[in-house]
DRENFIRO-957872 format. One line per 3 residues: number of its first residue (from 1); their letters; for each residue x, y, z of N, C-alpha, C, O. Coordinates in nm, 4 decimals. Layout:
# DRENFIRO-957872
NUM) a) X/Y/Z/X/Y/Z/X/Y/Z/X/Y/Z; ...
# end
This chain:
# DRENFIRO-957872
1) mtt) 3.1369/20.0420/12.1917/3.1525/19.9264/12.2800/3.0808/19.9568/12.4108/3.0917/20.0668/12.4651; 3.0081/19.8588/12.4600/2.9322/19.8802/12.5817/3.0234/19.8723/12.7038/3.1297/19.8104/12.7006; 2.9794/19.9359/12.8096/3.0556/19.9381/12.9343/3.0508/19.8039/13.0059/3.1512/19.7610/13.0626
4) akl) 2.9365/19.7372/13.0044/2.9197/19.6131/13.0802/3.0163/19.5048/13.0359/3.0679/19.4307/13.1196; 3.0419/19.4940/12.9060/3.1306/19.3878/12.8606/3.2775/19.4212/12.8808/3.3641/19.3381/12.8537; 3.3064/19.5412/12.9278/3.4448/19.5787/12.9547/3.4856/19.5511/13.0985/3.6022/19.5675/13.1343
7) arp) 3.3910/19.5097/13.1803/3.4189/19.4850/13.3220/3.3984/19.3376/13.3542/3.3148/19.2696/13.2946; 3.4761/19.2911/13.4490/3.4621/19.1523/13.4945/3.3306/19.1372/13.5714/3.2821/19.2335/13.6307; 3.2732/19.0174/13.5707/3.1519/18.9973/13.6500/3.1830/19.0095/13.7997/3.2914/18.9737/13.8456
10) tad) 3.0876/19.0597/13.8719/3.1026/19.0704/14.0167/3.0669/18.9358/14.0794/3.0069/18.8506/14.0139; 3.1033/18.9167/14.2049/3.0848/18.7878/14.2731/2.9395/18.7431/14.2789/2.9127/18.6234/14.2891; 2.8456/18.8361/14.2728/2.7045/18.7969/14.2789/2.6471/18.7601/14.1413/2.5275/18.7328/14.1306
13) efg) 2.7299/18.7590/14.0363/2.6840/18.7245/13.9019/2.7100/18.5786/13.8651/2.6738/18.5359/13.7555; 2.7711/18.5023/13.9532/2.8007/18.3623/13.9232/2.8153/18.2860/14.0534/2.8290/18.3462/14.1599; 2.8125/18.1560/14.0454/2.8265/18.0747/14.1657/2.8372/17.9280/14.1307/2.8592/17.8914/14.0153
16) ggf) 2.8214/17.8452/14.2311/2.8322/17.7008/14.2124/2.9685/17.6631/14.1574/3.0678/17.7311/14.1830; 2.9726/17.5550/14.0820/3.0976/17.5095/14.0217/3.1523/17.6067/13.9196/3.2712/17.6024/13.8880; 3.0677/17.6948/13.8670/3.1127/17.7927/13.7686/3.2088/17.8938/13.8300/3.2874/17.9567/13.7592
19) any) 3.2021/17.9089/13.9602/3.2910/18.0030/14.0293/3.4369/17.9610/14.0161/3.5260/18.0427/14.0392; 3.4634/17.8365/13.9797/3.6009/17.7914/13.9594/3.6617/17.8463/13.8311/3.7838/17.8573/13.8201; 3.5781/17.8807/13.7346/3.6282/17.9203/13.6035/3.6493/18.0699/13.5880/3.7434/18.1118/13.5205
22) vpl) 3.5641/18.1514/13.6487/3.5753/18.2966/13.6326/3.7115/18.3484/13.6800/3.7687/18.4336/13.6119; 3.7667/18.3018/13.7932/3.8981/18.3522/13.8357/4.0128/18.3165/13.7397/4.1201/18.3764/13.7472; 3.9916/18.2218/13.6519/4.0944/18.1860/13.5542/4.1049/18.2879/13.4417/4.1900/18.2760/13.3535
25) vpe) 4.0169/18.3890/13.4457/4.0133/18.4919/13.3418/4.0318/18.6280/13.4080/3.9334/18.6963/13.4366; 4.1568/18.6687/13.4329/4.1790/18.7984/13.4969/4.1589/18.9161/13.4015/4.1454/19.0305/13.4450; 4.1571/18.8873/13.2715/4.1454/18.9937/13.1724/4.0054/19.0539/13.1706/3.9099/18.9952/13.2213
28) thi) 3.9959/19.1708/13.1118/3.8665/19.2309/13.0801/3.8545/19.2266/12.9272/3.9311/19.1555/12.8622; 3.7617/19.2997/12.8696/3.7383/19.2954/12.7246/3.7191/19.1496/12.6806/3.7957/19.0976/12.5995; 3.6179/19.0863/12.7344/3.5986/18.9425/12.7183/3.5868/18.8999/12.5729/3.6287/18.7892/12.5391
31) edv) 3.5319/18.9828/12.4863/3.5235/18.9441/12.3457/3.6620/18.9276/12.2838/3.6851/18.8359/12.2050; 3.7536/19.0167/12.3199/3.8910/19.0034/12.2703/3.9553/18.8759/12.3231/4.0297/18.8090/12.2514; 3.9268/18.8425/12.4479/3.9825/18.7219/12.5090/3.9261/18.5980/12.4398/4.0000/18.5034/12.4126
34) lar) 3.7970/18.5979/12.4115/3.7356/18.4855/12.3395/3.8028/18.4645/12.2037/3.8324/18.3510/12.1663; 3.8267/18.5715/12.1306/3.8899/18.5617/11.9984/4.0357/18.5175/12.0100/4.0807/18.4311/11.9348; 4.1076/18.5752/12.1015/4.2493/18.5392/12.1196/4.2630/18.3932/12.1630/4.3522/18.3220/12.1168
37) qld) 4.1743/18.3495/12.2516/4.1800/18.2109/12.2975/4.1539/18.1145/12.1821/4.2144/18.0075/12.1761; 4.0658/18.1507/12.0920/4.0405/18.0654/11.9759/4.1699/18.0438/11.8985/4.2036/17.9305/11.8643; 4.2419/18.1507/11.8710/4.3683/18.1391/11.7980/4.4685/18.0520/11.8731/4.5377/17.9698/11.8129
40) ell) 4.4759/18.0705/12.0047/4.5702/17.9918/12.0858/4.5346/17.8434/12.0841/4.6228/17.7583/12.0718; 4.4064/17.8126/12.0964/4.3648/17.6722/12.0979/4.3829/17.6071/11.9606/4.4207/17.4903/11.9517; 4.3565/17.6813/11.8556/4.3795/17.6259/11.7221/4.5276/17.5961/11.7012/4.5630/17.4924/11.6450
43) all) 4.6142/17.6868/11.7464/4.7587/17.6643/11.7326/4.8037/17.5417/11.8117/4.8959/17.4718/11.7696; 4.7408/17.5152/11.9238/4.7747/17.3992/12.0054/4.7204/17.2704/11.9453/4.7909/17.1696/11.9419; 4.5971/17.2720/11.8982/4.5274/17.1489/11.8630/4.5375/17.1075/11.7167/4.5354/16.9882/11.6865
46) qpl) 4.5485/17.2037/11.6254/4.5534/17.1674/11.4836/4.6723/17.0780/11.4487/4.6562/16.9874/11.3669; 4.7894/17.0987/11.5060/4.9032/17.0145/11.4672/4.8997/16.8719/11.5222/4.9795/16.7886/11.4792; 4.8105/16.8417/11.6150/4.8097/16.7095/11.6757/4.7700/16.6010/11.5751/4.6770/16.6178/11.4962
49) sek) 4.8417/16.4916/11.5802/4.8064/16.3757/11.4981/4.6933/16.2993/11.5658/4.6610/16.3239/11.6820; 4.6342/16.2074/11.4924/4.5311/16.1200/11.5501/4.5882/16.0441/11.6695/4.5229/16.0320/11.7732; 4.7085/15.9939/11.6548/4.7714/15.9168/11.7630/4.7894/16.0026/11.8879/4.7571/15.9589/11.9983
52) qam) 4.8404/16.1237/11.8711/4.8587/16.2120/11.9860/4.7251/16.2452/12.0512/4.7152/16.2500/12.1738; 4.6236/16.2679/11.9706/4.4925/16.3064/12.0232/4.4210/16.1900/12.0910/4.3279/16.2116/12.1686; 4.4636/16.0668/12.0626/4.4004/15.9485/12.1218/4.4788/15.8923/12.2405/4.4349/15.7950/12.3018
55) tlh) 4.5923/15.9505/12.2737/4.6745/15.8992/12.3827/4.6147/15.9372/12.5172/4.5752/16.0516/12.5397; 4.6090/15.8399/12.6050/4.5696/15.8654/12.7439/4.6957/15.8908/12.8244/4.7944/15.8186/12.8108; 4.6926/15.9908/12.9062/4.8048/16.0251/12.9934/4.7563/16.0121/13.1376/4.6725/16.0901/13.1830
58) apy) 4.8090/15.9141/13.2084/4.7692/15.8955/13.3489/4.7991/16.0234/13.4259/4.9035/16.0840/13.4016; 4.7154/16.0667/13.5153/4.5994/15.9987/13.5728/4.4680/16.0323/13.5012/4.3606/15.9992/13.5515; 4.4751/16.0967/13.3858/4.3540/16.1423/13.3185/4.2806/16.0253/13.2540/4.3419/15.9257/13.2156
61) twt) 4.1498/16.0385/13.2429/4.0678/15.9292/13.1895/4.0095/15.9620/13.0527/3.9441/15.8772/12.9919; 4.0316/16.0824/13.0038/3.9831/16.1210/12.8718/4.1018/16.1436/12.7799/4.2059/16.1935/12.8228; 4.0858/16.1064/12.6522/4.1851/16.1408/12.5510/4.1728/16.2898/12.5209/4.0774/16.3548/12.5636
64) ike) 4.2683/16.3428/12.4482/4.2606/16.4841/12.4092/4.1383/16.5060/12.3195/4.0744/16.6109/12.3273; 4.1055/16.4090/12.2352/3.9830/16.4199/12.1536/3.8609/16.4344/12.2432/3.7743/16.5180/12.2178; 3.8543/16.3539/12.3466/3.7395/16.3597/12.4369/3.7356/16.4915/12.5129/3.6279/16.5456/12.5381
67) vlg) 3.8513/16.5429/12.5492/3.8571/16.6736/12.6161/3.8059/16.7817/12.5217/3.7256/16.8661/12.5612; 3.8518/16.7791/12.3979/3.8095/16.8803/12.3011/3.6594/16.8709/12.2742/3.5914/16.9732/12.2666; 3.6080/16.7505/12.2599/3.4635/16.7348/12.2413/3.3855/16.7862/12.3607/3.2820/16.8511/12.3454
70) hvt) 3.4359/16.7567/12.4800/3.3731/16.8046/12.6036/3.3715/16.9577/12.6084/3.2688/17.0179/12.6399; 3.4842/17.0197/12.5774/3.4922/17.1665/12.5793/3.3921/17.2243/12.4788/3.3251/17.3236/12.5077; 3.3822/17.1631/12.3628/3.2888/17.2120/12.2604/3.1442/17.1967/12.3063/3.0647/17.2897/12.2929
73) dce) 3.1099/17.0805/12.3601/2.9737/17.0611/12.4122/2.9408/17.1640/12.5196/2.8346/17.2262/12.5166; 3.0318/17.1814/12.6137/3.0070/17.2770/12.7233/2.9939/17.4183/12.6704/2.9082/17.4939/12.7160; 3.0781/17.4550/12.5741/3.0671/17.5898/12.5184/2.9300/17.6108/12.4549/2.8701/17.7172/12.4702
76) rif) 2.8809/17.5110/12.3846/2.7464/17.5211/12.3258/2.6411/17.5438/12.4343/2.5550/17.6310/12.4219; 2.6494/17.4651/12.5386/2.5499/17.4739/12.6458/2.5607/17.6078/12.7183/2.4588/17.6719/12.7443; 2.6804/17.6503/12.7510/2.6985/17.7777/12.8208/2.6495/17.8945/12.7342/2.5866/17.9875/12.7846
79) ayr) 2.6786/17.8891/12.6045/2.6343/17.9962/12.5146/2.4822/17.9964/12.4999/2.4206/18.1026/12.4915; 2.4221/17.8777/12.4967/2.2759/17.8691/12.4906/2.2149/17.9340/12.6145/2.1159/18.0066/12.6052; 2.2742/17.9076/12.7289/2.2261/17.9693/12.8520/2.2420/18.1201/12.8462/2.1529/18.1939/12.8883
82) alr) 2.3551/18.1662/12.7942/2.3774/18.3109/12.7800/2.2750/18.3711/12.6844/2.2201/18.4777/12.7122; 2.2490/18.3054/12.5740/2.1517/18.3544/12.4764/2.0130/18.3665/12.5381/1.9480/18.4703/12.5260; 1.9683/18.2612/12.6036/1.8352/18.2652/12.6647/1.8254/18.3793/12.7655/1.7263/18.4522/12.7689
85) tar) 1.9281/18.3936/12.8463/1.9272/18.4993/12.9479/1.9338/18.6368/12.8822/1.8620/18.7281/12.9230; 2.0186/18.6525/12.7816/2.0320/18.7817/12.7124/1.9006/18.8253/12.6505/1.8715/18.9447/12.6432; 1.8219/18.7299/12.6064/1.6934/18.7607/12.5424/1.5798/18.7751/12.6433/1.4637/18.7904/12.6053
88) gdq) 1.6139/18.7702/12.7718/1.5137/18.7941/12.8753/1.4328/18.6723/12.9144/1.3340/18.6854/12.9866; 1.4709/18.5558/12.8697/1.3998/18.4329/12.9052/1.4355/18.3960/13.0486/1.5514/18.3670/13.0785; 1.3378/18.3970/13.1360/1.3603/18.3686/13.2779/1.3278/18.2245/13.3166/1.3254/18.1911/13.4351
91) tpl) 1.3030/18.1392/13.2175/1.2758/17.9983/13.2461/1.4005/17.9351/13.3074/1.5069/17.9380/13.2456; 1.3901/17.8783/13.4269/1.5077/17.8118/13.4855/1.5532/17.6957/13.3964/1.4718/17.6164/13.3492; 1.6815/17.6876/13.3751/1.7388/17.5834/13.2905/1.7988/17.4735/13.3772/1.8567/17.5002/13.4825
94) asf) 1.7843/17.3519/13.3321/1.8353/17.2364/13.4068/1.9869/17.2267/13.3947/2.0476/17.2825/13.3032; 2.0459/17.1552/13.4884/2.1887/17.1248/13.4790/2.2051/17.0096/13.3801/2.1063/16.9564/13.3296; 2.3279/16.9717/13.3530/2.3534/16.8583/13.2656/2.4689/16.7780/13.3232/2.5513/16.8313/13.3975
97) een) 2.4748/16.6516/13.2894/2.5794/16.5622/13.3390/2.6883/16.5518/13.2334/2.6753/16.4782/13.1356; 2.7955/16.6265/13.2546/2.9022/16.6353/13.1542/2.9660/16.5006/13.1226/3.0012/16.4756/13.0074; 2.9816/16.4141/13.2208/3.0425/16.2838/13.1952/2.9527/16.1962/13.1077/3.0016/16.1222/13.0223
100) eya) 2.8236/16.2047/13.1288/2.7305/16.1285/13.0457/2.7299/16.1822/12.9021/2.7238/16.1050/12.8063; 2.7362/16.3132/12.8884/2.7456/16.3715/12.7540/2.8686/16.3163/12.6827/2.8602/16.2764/12.5665; 2.9818/16.3137/12.7508/3.1058/16.2649/12.6897/3.0933/16.1167/12.6529/3.1377/16.0753/12.5458
103) rqa) 3.0332/16.0377/12.7411/3.0151/15.8939/12.7124/2.9277/15.8727/12.5891/2.9583/15.7890/12.5041; 2.8204/15.9481/12.5799/2.7256/15.9301/12.4703/2.7767/15.9844/12.3367/2.7273/15.9444/12.2314; 2.8726/16.0726/12.3395/2.9197/16.1382/12.2168/3.0160/16.0523/12.1355/3.0212/16.0637/12.0130
106) hfs) 3.0921/15.9664/12.2029/3.1904/15.8817/12.1327/3.2918/15.9662/12.0549/3.3213/15.9383/11.9387; 3.3441/16.0690/12.1206/3.4378/16.1601/12.0556/3.5610/16.0903/11.9992/3.6204/16.1389/11.9030; 3.5999/15.9779/12.0571/3.7197/15.9096/12.0084/3.7017/15.8575/11.8659/3.8001/15.8253/11.7994
109) typ) 3.5789/15.8488/11.8188/3.5551/15.8033/11.6815/3.5577/15.9177/11.5808/3.5559/15.8938/11.4600; 3.5618/16.0405/11.6288/3.5636/16.1568/11.5401/3.7061/16.1793/11.4888/3.8020/16.1510/11.5607; 3.7216/16.2290/11.3677/3.8557/16.2692/11.3236/3.9019/16.3909/11.4051/3.8232/16.4820/11.4308
112) qqg) 4.0277/16.3919/11.4448/4.0824/16.5024/11.5243/4.0578/16.6375/11.4564/4.0115/16.7317/11.5207; 4.0882/16.6469/11.3291/4.0716/16.7756/11.2610/3.9246/16.8165/11.2530/3.8934/16.9355/11.2529; 3.8351/16.7195/11.2462/3.6926/16.7513/11.2496/3.6513/16.8099/11.3831/3.5711/16.9032/11.3882
115) lvq) 3.7059/16.7555/11.4918/3.6776/16.8106/11.6247/3.7312/16.9525/11.6383/3.6660/17.0392/11.6964; 3.8499/16.9753/11.5845/3.9092/17.1097/11.5897/3.8219/17.2076/11.5121/3.7942/17.3177/11.5596; 3.7786/17.1675/11.3924/3.6930/17.2554/11.3119/3.5593/17.2814/11.3799/3.5076/17.3931/11.3758
118) efe) 3.5041/17.1796/11.4416/3.3761/17.1972/11.5110/3.3907/17.2979/11.6240/3.3073/17.3870/11.6394; 3.4978/17.2837/11.7038/3.5212/17.3814/11.8101/3.5337/17.5217/11.7512/3.4747/17.6167/11.8026; 3.6104/17.5341/11.6439/3.6304/17.6653/11.5823/3.4975/17.7272/11.5393/3.4739/17.8457/11.5628
121) hvr) 3.4116/17.6485/11.4772/3.2825/17.7012/11.4315/3.1937/17.7420/11.5488/3.1275/17.8457/11.5439; 3.1925/17.6612/11.6531/3.1128/17.6951/11.7712/3.1633/17.8259/11.8320/3.0837/17.9139/11.8646; 3.2946/17.8389/11.8475/3.3502/17.9618/11.9071/3.3209/18.0821/11.8190/3.2833/18.1877/11.8698
124) ran) 3.3371/18.0683/11.6887/3.3093/18.1822/11.6001/3.1619/18.2228/11.6083/3.1303/18.3418/11.6078; 3.0731/18.1261/11.6156/2.9305/18.1572/11.6314/2.9072/18.2322/11.7622/2.8271/18.3255/11.7671; 2.9766/18.1920/11.8672/2.9593/18.2592/11.9963/3.0185/18.3992/11.9953/2.9672/18.4880/12.0633
127) lfl) 3.1239/18.4204/11.9207/3.1768/18.5560/11.9062/3.0712/18.6470/11.8439/3.0550/18.7615/11.8862; 2.9998/18.5966/11.7439/2.8908/18.6753/11.6840/2.7791/18.6991/11.7851/2.7234/18.8086/11.7918; 2.7466/18.5974/11.8631/2.6425/18.6121/11.9650/2.6751/18.7276/12.0590/2.5914/18.8150/12.0816
130) feh) 2.7950/18.7282/12.1132/2.8316/18.8282/12.2133/2.8569/18.9666/12.1534/2.8450/19.0675/12.2230; 2.8914/18.9717/12.0264/2.9313/19.0976/11.9632/2.8267/19.2076/11.9715/2.8618/19.3242/11.9896; 2.7004/19.1736/11.9590/2.5970/19.2765/11.9473/2.5115/19.2948/12.0720/2.4084/19.3619/12.0669
133) ldd) 2.5527/19.2367/12.1825/2.4741/19.2534/12.3051/2.4943/19.3928/12.3625/2.6061/19.4443/12.3647; 2.3861/19.4534/12.4087/2.3970/19.5837/12.4742/2.4189/19.5638/12.6248/2.4167/19.4510/12.6740; 2.4396/19.6727/12.6963/2.4671/19.6642/12.8403/2.3588/19.5885/12.9159/2.3888/19.5065/13.0027
136) daw) 2.2334/19.6159/12.8832/2.1253/19.5475/12.9540/2.1353/19.3961/12.9369/2.1182/19.3212/13.0331; 2.1628/19.3515/12.8152/2.1736/19.2078/12.7897/2.2912/19.1466/12.8653/2.2772/19.0396/12.9247; 2.4069/19.2129/12.8638/2.5253/19.1601/12.9327/2.4993/19.1422/13.0821/2.5553/19.0522/13.1446
139) lrr) 2.4149/19.2274/13.1393/2.3926/19.2250/13.2831/2.2710/19.1427/13.3259/2.2506/19.1211/13.4453; 2.1903/19.0967/13.2303/2.0734/19.0154/13.2663/2.1183/18.8875/13.3349/2.2269/18.8349/13.3106; 2.0299/18.8398/13.4217/2.0591/18.7184/13.4977/1.9493/18.6161/13.4790/1.8320/18.6491/13.4619
142) gts) 1.9909/18.4919/13.4828/1.8982/18.3809/13.4734/1.9493/18.2674/13.5604/2.0601/18.2731/13.6137; 1.8677/18.1652/13.5738/1.9031/18.0524/13.6599/1.9308/17.9291/13.5741/1.8508/17.8913/13.4886; 2.0452/17.8680/13.5991/2.0846/17.7445/13.5306/2.1359/17.6471/13.6348/2.2294/17.6773/13.7089
145) ggv) 2.0746/17.5310/13.6399/2.1177/17.4314/13.7374/2.1082/17.4827/13.8801/2.1867/17.4431/13.9662; 2.0124/17.5706/13.9052/1.9932/17.6254/14.0386/2.0863/17.7406/14.0744/2.0836/17.7894/14.1874; 2.1682/17.7844/13.9798/2.2647/17.8918/14.0053/2.2248/18.0140/13.9229/2.1975/18.0027/13.8034
148) vms) 2.2217/18.1306/13.9870/2.1919/18.2547/13.9165/2.3212/18.3040/13.8512/2.4244/18.3192/13.9165; 2.3118/18.3285/13.7191/2.4286/18.3688/13.6406/2.3918/18.4853/13.5503/2.2805/18.4915/13.4980; 2.4861/18.5784/13.5319/2.4671/18.6857/13.4344/2.5212/18.6390/13.2990/2.5995/18.5444/13.2905
151) vra) 2.4780/18.7071/13.1954/2.5305/18.6788/13.0617/2.6808/18.7026/13.0610/2.7564/18.6232/13.0050; 2.7238/18.8108/13.1226/2.8670/18.8421/13.1289/2.9429/18.7290/13.1966/3.0514/18.6922/13.1516; 2.8884/18.6738/13.3028/2.9542/18.5626/13.3713/2.9643/18.4412/13.2799/3.0656/18.3713/13.2820
154) way) 2.8610/18.4145/13.1994/2.8680/18.3004/13.1071/2.9829/18.3165/13.0090/3.0506/18.2188/12.9771; 3.0060/18.4376/12.9609/3.1187/18.4593/12.8690/3.2509/18.4270/12.9383/3.3393/18.3658/12.8783; 3.2644/18.4678/13.0640/3.3862/18.4371/13.1397/3.3974/18.2879/13.1697/3.5075/18.2329/13.1697
157) viv) 3.2855/18.2228/13.1949/3.2871/18.0784/13.2193/3.3327/18.0049/13.0934/3.4094/17.9091/13.1020; 3.2864/18.0486/12.9780/3.3287/17.9853/12.8524/3.4800/17.9906/12.8396/3.5431/17.8891/12.8101; 3.5388/18.1072/12.8613/3.6842/18.1213/12.8512/3.7542/18.0436/12.9621/3.8509/17.9721/12.9357
160) gha) 3.7068/18.0566/13.0856/3.7721/17.9900/13.1985/3.7665/17.8387/13.1883/3.8638/17.7710/13.2213; 3.6547/17.7850/13.1435/3.6419/17.6400/13.1278/3.7400/17.5904/13.0216/3.8101/17.4915/13.0433; 3.7452/17.6579/12.9080/3.8396/17.6181/12.8024/3.9835/17.6342/12.8502/4.0687/17.5510/12.8190
163) rhh) 4.0110/17.7393/12.9247/4.1466/17.7626/12.9766/4.1867/17.6522/13.0741/4.3002/17.6046/13.0714; 4.0945/17.6123/13.1589/4.1204/17.5029/13.2528/4.1645/17.3777/13.1776/4.2648/17.3154/13.2125; 4.0891/17.3415/13.0745/4.1222/17.2204/12.9987/4.2465/17.2399/12.9114/4.3235/17.1460/12.8911
166) eri) 4.2658/17.3595/12.8608/4.3875/17.3872/12.7823/4.5123/17.3644/12.8673/4.6095/17.3050/12.8205; 4.5099/17.4103/12.9890/4.6264/17.3922/13.0780/4.6549/17.2447/13.1012/4.7708/17.2032/13.1023; 4.5515/17.1664/13.1195/4.5697/17.0226/13.1389/4.6277/16.9592/13.0125/4.7205/16.8787/13.0201
169) vrt) 4.5736/16.9952/12.8977/4.6242/16.9391/12.7718/4.7699/16.9769/12.7521/4.8503/16.8921/12.7135; 4.8059/17.1021/12.7776/4.9466/17.1437/12.7626/5.0372/17.0635/12.8565/5.1456/17.0213/12.8163; 4.9944/17.0425/12.9794/5.0726/16.9632/13.0747/5.0875/16.8205/13.0240/5.1962/16.7630/13.0306
172) rlq) 4.9811/16.7646/12.9746/4.9856/16.6284/12.9235/5.0829/16.6172/12.8064/5.1631/16.5240/12.8002; 5.0754/16.7121/12.7143/5.1629/16.7069/12.5973/5.3085/16.7293/12.6350/5.3973/16.6666/12.5773; 5.3345/16.8176/12.7307/5.4727/16.8422/12.7745/5.5312/16.7214/12.8456/5.6523/16.6997/12.8411
175) scg) 5.4466/16.6422/12.9116/5.4960/16.5252/12.9826/5.5431/16.4154/12.8862/5.6110/16.3210/12.9265; 5.5057/16.4294/12.7580/5.5467/16.3300/12.6579/5.6849/16.3595/12.6025/5.7330/16.2868/12.5156; 5.7494/16.4641/12.6506/5.8793/16.5016/12.5960/5.8606/16.5984/12.4818/5.7530/16.6559/12.4654
178) plv) 5.9654/16.6170/12.4020/5.9545/16.7112/12.2895/5.8432/16.6690/12.1956/5.8313/16.5522/12.1588; 5.7623/16.7663/12.1576/5.6500/16.7368/12.0711/5.6975/16.7279/11.9261/5.7691/16.8144/11.8757; 5.6557/16.6228/11.8635/5.6827/16.6059/11.7209/5.5472/16.6069/11.6525/5.4695/16.5122/11.6653
181) wss) 5.5194/16.7131/11.5805/5.3896/16.7266/11.5166/5.3892/16.6488/11.3874/5.4809/16.6607/11.3061; 5.2878/16.5708/11.3691/5.2711/16.4986/11.2430/5.1235/16.4714/11.2211/5.0431/16.4780/11.3141; 5.0893/16.4411/11.0984/4.9484/16.4110/11.0705/4.9283/16.2643/11.0423/4.8158/16.2213/11.0168
# end
C-alpha cells in the first residue's frame, strides 16, 4: 500500500467549492472509506420504493432519485478528473453546471433500483481506478474549473460529496416518521 493514499490531502491540494467536501471525510485510508461508503449507501437506498424515492421533502427541490442521479454524475466527473490527473494530463478541465446536468438527465423517469445499480457500478469502477495508483499518481495535481486539485483530493471529494447528500437524504427520510420499506 502506498503512503500517499494513507494520508489526508493537505490544504494546498484542493480549493474552491470542493473545500466543503474534504472536511466531511476525517478518515484516512480513502480506498477503505470508498468501499465502506458504497455498502452504507446501498443499505440506505436499495430498500426505497419508487414512491419514497419520488417524494419531495420541503425545502428540497430534488427527489431522492434526482439526488442519487446527481451524486452518480458527479462521481463520474470527479473520477474522470482524477484519472486524467493521475495519468499526467495537464490539460485544464472545464467546470460543469450540476443543476443543468440534473435537468437534462430526467432522473425521475429512471427506475429507482436502476439508479442504485448504476451508482454501485460507477463506485466499483472507481475503486478499481484508485486501487493501483502509486504515490506519484496520488500526489499529481491538475486544474479543474480553475481550481488546482490532487488526485488524492478528488478521492476525498468523491466521498465527501456523497456523504453530504447522504446526510440530507437520511434527514429527509427520518422526517417522514418511521420508515416502512416496500417495493
